C-alpha positions in Angstrom: -6.6 -0.8 -5.0 -7.7 2.5 -4.2 -6.6 5.7 -5.8 -3.3 7.6 -5.1 -4.0 10.8 -3.4 -2.1 14.2 -3.7 -1.6 16.4 -0.8 -2.5 19.6 -2.9 -5.4 21.7 -1.6 -7.3 24.6 -3.5 -9.7 26.4 -1.6 -13.2 26.7 -3.0 -12.7 23.6 -5.5 -15.5 21.3 -6.3 -14.9 18.1 -7.4 -17.3 15.3 -8.6 -16.0 11.9 -9.7 -15.9 8.1 -9.7 -13.2 5.7 -9.2 -13.4 2.1 -10.3 -11.4 -1.2 -10.4 -12.1 -4.7 -11.8 -10.0 -7.7 -10.4 -8.8 -10.4 -12.5 -7.1 -13.1 -10.8 -7.9 -16.6 -10.3 -6.4 -16.5 -6.8 -8.6 -14.1 -5.4 -11.4 -14.8 -3.6 -13.9 -13.2 -5.5 -12.5 -12.9 -9.2 -13.9 -10.5 -11.4 -15.1 -8.5 -8.7 -15.9 -4.9 -9.7 -16.0 -2.0 -7.1 -16.7 1.9 -7.7 -16.2 4.6 -5.5 -18.4 7.8 -6.2 -17.0 11.0 -4.6 -18.0 14.4 -3.9 -15.2 16.5 -2.5 -14.6 20.3 -1.7 -11.7 22.5 -0.4 -12.8 23.8 2.7 -9.4 26.2 2.8 -6.1 26.3 1.5 -4.9 23.8 4.0 -7.9 21.4 4.3 -10.2 19.2 1.7 -13.0 17.0 2.5 -14.8 14.3 0.7 -17.7 12.2 1.0 -17.3 8.4 -0.9 -20.3 6.0 -1.6 -18.5 2.5 -2.2 -20.4 0.1 -4.3 -19.5 -3.1 -5.5 -20.4 -6.0 -8.4 -19.8 -9.6 -7.9 -20.0 -11.9 -10.9 -23.6 -13.0 -11.1 -24.8 -10.4 -8.3 -26.5 -6.9 -8.3 -24.9 -3.8 -8.0 -24.8 -3.2 -4.0 -24.0 -0.3 -2.1 -21.1 -1.6 0.6 -19.5 1.6 2.5 -19.6 5.0 3.4 -16.5 7.1 3.6 -15.3 10.6 5.0 -12.0 11.5 3.9 -9.9 14.6 5.1 -6.6 15.9 3.5 -4.4 18.2 5.3 -1.8 20.3 3.5 1.1 21.3 5.8 3.2 22.4 2.8 2.9 23.3 -1.1 4.7 25.0 -3.9 5.3 24.5 -7.4 7.7 21.8 -6.8 6.5 19.8 -3.8 3.6 19.4 -1.5 3.1 17.3 1.8 -0.2 16.5 3.7 -2.1 14.1 6.3 -4.7 12.0 5.3 -7.8 10.7 7.3 -10.5 8.7 6.5 -13.7 7.2 8.5 -15.7 4.4 7.1 -18.6 2.4 7.9 -20.0 -0.4 6.2 -23.7 -0.2 4.7 -26.2 -2.1 7.4 -23.5 -3.1 9.4 -21.6 -2.2 12.6 -18.0 -2.4 11.4 -16.1 0.3 10.4 -12.6 1.5 10.2 -10.1 4.5 10.2 -7.3 5.2 7.7 -4.3 7.3 8.6 -1.1 8.5 6.9 1.1 10.9 4.9 0.9 12.1 1.3 4.0 13.2 -0.5 4.4 14.9 -3.8 7.3 16.0 -5.6 8.5 17.3 -9.0 11.8 15.8 -10.2 14.2 17.2 -12.7 12.3 19.2 -15.3 9.4 16.6 -16.7 9.1 13.9 -13.7 6.7 14.0 -10.6 6.4 11.1 -7.9 3.7 10.8 -5.5 3.5 8.7 -2.7 1.0 7.5 0.1 2.2 5.8 3.0 -1.1 4.7 5.2 -2.2 2.5 8.1 -5.8 1.5 8.3 -7.5 -0.3 11.3 -10.7 -2.0 11.2 -13.5 -2.0 13.8 -16.2 -4.1 14.7 -15.1 -7.4 13.2 -13.3 -10.5 14.8 -9.9 -9.7 12.7 -9.4 -6.0 13.9 -5.8 -5.5 13.1 -3.5 -2.6 11.3 -2.9 -2.9 7.9 -0.3 -1.0 6.4 -0.5 0.1 2.6 2.0 2.0 0.4 1.6 3.2 -3.2 3.9 5.2 -5.7 3.5 6.9 -8.8 5.6 8.2 -11.3 4.3 10.5 -14.3 6.1 12.0 -17.1 4.5 15.6 -17.1 5.9 17.2 -20.4 2.4 17.6 -21.4 -0.4 19.3 -19.5 -3.0 17.0 -21.5 -1.8 13.2 -21.4 1.2 12.1 -19.0 2.1 8.7 -19.0 3.2 6.8 -15.8 4.0 4.0 -13.8 2.2 2.9 -10.8 3.0 0.5 -7.4 0.6 -0.5 -4.8 1.6 -2.5 -1.9 -0.3 -4.4 0.9 0.4 -7.5 2.5 1.0 -10.3 0.8 -0.1 -8.1 -2.2 2.2 -6.3 -4.6 1.3 -5.0 -7.6 3.0 -2.6 -10.4 2.1 -1.5 -13.9 1.5 1.7 -16.5 -1.1 4.2 -16.4 -2.2 7.2 -18.3 -3.2 10.7 -16.7 -5.3 13.3 -18.8 -6.4 16.5 -18.1 -9.0 18.8 -20.5 -9.6 22.1 -19.8 -13.6 23.0 -20.3 -14.0 26.8 -19.7 -13.4 27.2 -15.7 -13.5 23.5 -15.5 -11.3 20.8 -15.6 -12.2 17.2 -16.7 -9.5 14.7 -15.5 -9.1 11.2 -16.7 -7.1 8.3 -15.6 -6.6 4.6 -16.7 -4.2 1.8 -15.7 -3.3 -1.8 -15.2 -1.6 -3.1 -12.2 0.0 -6.8 -12.4 1.0 -9.0 -9.5 4.7 -9.2 -8.7 4.8 -11.9 -6.2 3.4 -15.7 -6.0 0.7 -14.4 -3.6 -0.4 -11.0 -5.4 -3.4 -10.6 -7.5 -2.9 -11.4 -11.3 -4.1 -8.3 -12.6 -6.2 -5.4 -11.6 -7.5 -2.8 -14.0 -8.5 0.9 -12.7 -9.9 3.7 -14.0 -10.9 7.4 -12.9 -13.0 10.1 -14.1 -13.7 13.5 -12.6 -14.7 17.0 -13.1 -13.4 19.9 -10.9 -15.7 22.9 -10.8 
């Protein structure tokens, strides 16, 4: 389960953060697996941002280890006060392996009525250098109640083949001088028999 990306881009913004998830599912191949994504991103222009990610995992009884490198690009086609549309591109490389992958898809954000915002991601991934190379479509949706600028309750959906989850989330922002501290936390529950039971997710970042 990855973060839900916004298509909005601001030139000159430097963002540093971490996104984490904990899998709590007895039917999963590895239960209690923790995954963290350490991020550094920068707004190259009003239309393009780039981000470097280091992905690490912690298996039960195992050491915390680096798993993958990623470069993410978000190209913004349009944005105003009510909506935004963008393109997402991700290139990944497994640490110490030849295997890698590419992800491509669309990002959409829309303000509904006065105090509701929807954010959707429709992505397709392809792995390389592995025996099971195939296309993997995924989708995600976030609906947030935006009356407060500080705390915003939300509902999130994450979907992949044979794995569909939904649950509540809280989004928070705190202004610290010219910087913004961003916090997110949520839990998603499996919607089908084949889905993971539960995934906890969190995000902490600062926009400089």
